[in-house]
N, C-alpha and C positions, 0 to 999 in steps of 0.2 A: 493163242486165239483170243480176241478181245471178248468181253462180256456180251456185247450186242451180237456178235457172230455166234457165240455159244447159244444164246437164246434163239437165234435164227435156226441153228442146227437142231435145237430141241423141237422147234416147230415141225421140221421135216420128219424127225424121228417119231413124233406123236401122230403123224398123219396115218400110217398103217395101223397103229394101235386103235385110233378112232374107227377106221373102217372095219377092223376085226370085231370090235365090240358092237358096232351098229348092225352087223349082219347076224348077230346072235339072237336066238328066240327069247332069251330071258329079258323081261322088262328091266331088271336091274342093270344088266349089261348095256341095254340101250340108253338108260339114264346116265350111266358112266360115260358112255360114248359122247353124249351131249356135253357133259362136264369136261371131258378131254378136249373136245373141240373148242369150247369156251377158253380153256387154259391156253390152248395153242394160239387162239386168236389174241389173247391178252399179251402173249410174248411179243407179238408184232408191235403192240402199242408200247410195251415197256422197253424193248430194245431201242426204240426211237427216243424215248425219254432219257435213257442212259447215254446213248450216243451224243445227244445234244448237250447234256449236263457235263459230261466229262471229255467231250471233244474227240470221241472215237470215230474215226473216219478211215475207210480202207477201200481199195478196189474190190476186194473179195466181198466186203459187206454190201457195197452198192450193187453188186451182181446178185449175191446170194439172197438178200432180203426180199426183193420183189419176186424172185424165183420161188422162195419158200411160200410166199403168199399164194402164188398161182398153183403150187403143188397142193396146198391145203384146200383151196376152194375147188379146184378141178377134182380132187378126190371126193369131196362132198357131193358134187354134181354127178360124178360117176356112180357113187353110192346110191343116189336117187334113182338112177336107171335100174340098178340091181333090185331095189326094193319096190320098183314100180311107180315111182312118183314123177319120173321125167322120161321124155322120148329120147332114144339113143341119138338120132340125127341132130337134135338140138345141142346135146352135150358135146358131141364130136365137134360142132362148130365153135362152141364156147371154149373148149379145151385147146383146139388148134390155134384159134385166134390169140388166146392169152399166152400160150407158150411161145408162139412165133414172135409176138411183139416183145415179150420179156427178153428173149434171147437176142433179138435185134438191138434193143436198148442197151443190154449189158455189153454186147460186143462193140457197139458204137462208143460207149464210155471207155471201154478198154483201149480203143483206138484214139481216145482223146477227142471224140466228137459227141455232141449231145443232141438227142432227138427232141424235136419240137413237141411239146405236150399236146395231146388231143383236146379240143375244146369240150368234148363231151365225156372225157375220161372220168371225171368225178361223178357225173350222173350215172355212168355205167357201173362204177364201183359201188355206189350207193344202191342202185337197183339190184345188183347182184347180191350184195350182203343182206338187204332187207328180205328178199325172196328166199335166200338160203336159210337165214335164221328162222323165218316164218315156217317154212316147210319142215325144217329139222325139229323145231320145238313142238309143233303140232303133231308131227308123226310120232315123236317119243311119247307125247301125252296119249295119243290114240292107242299106243301099245303098252300103256301103263294102266292096267285094269282099275286100280284103286283111285286113280285120278279120272280116267275116262268115264267111269260109271257115274260120276257126278254131273257131267255135261255131255253125254254121248251125242245128242242131236247137234249141238253147236260144233263139236269137233268134227263130226262127219261132214257138216256143211262147209267147214273151213278147208277140208280136204276133198271137196267135190271135184271130180275129174276134170270138168269143164273149167272151173276156176284155176286149178293147178296148171292145166294146159295153157291158159291165157297168161298166167304169171311167168311160166317158163318161156313162152313165146316172146314176152316182153324182154326178158333177160337176154334171150338169143338175139333179138333185134338190136338192142343197144350195144351188145358185145361186138357183134359183127360190124355194125355201123361205125363204131369208134375205131375198130381195127382198120377198116377201109380208109377212114380219115387219117389215121396215123400213117399209113403207107403212102397216101397221096401227098400229104403235107411234107413227108420226109423222103420223097422219091429221089431227089437230087443227092441227099446224103447216102441213101441206100446204094445208088449208082456209084458214088465215090468209094464206099466201102468195098463194093464188088470189084471195082477197078483196082483198088489198092491191094485186095486179096489176090487178084490174078497176077499182079506184078511180083508179089512176094513168093508165089508158088510156081512161077514160070521158071523152068530149068535154065541155068546160065550156061 
């Protein structure tokens, strides 16, 4: 397995570790959870650097890398539901959209076809990551008494339920919107993949 694929696999392995630590009552564990998440996120950047520098490219990597990203971010949003920062229906929409599009893109590349990128994909990713890091960092601070005691009013305001709801609603909107755009822009390719799959599975 190439180094980029090893880093991608590490990102997947770190995901349940992050969730386990996040759900613990100990402030120290929550702080470690944040560190684990940041390390996992850095592997996404570093495996790209290594792949470009040494020319590592593989079908497995093209499929596994975006899937690992979605597993990590989806796990974080699911964690927000458990700790009371996000509404379940929003996270269900976010997770379903991301997994469906990732699997479709991976399958299309496996079949030698390429999805047309969504015009708003970068916006969606940026909005997702900004909100995710914002909520995660502020939540960990709120649950770290030594830090929280310094600026309790500010931290409580940053996690105001109305503000958090608006932020998550924004993430949900951009995520679903870009998912619909993906499907509409690539409807012909999806039809071709479906037709090709039916031919290969039809009994002879």
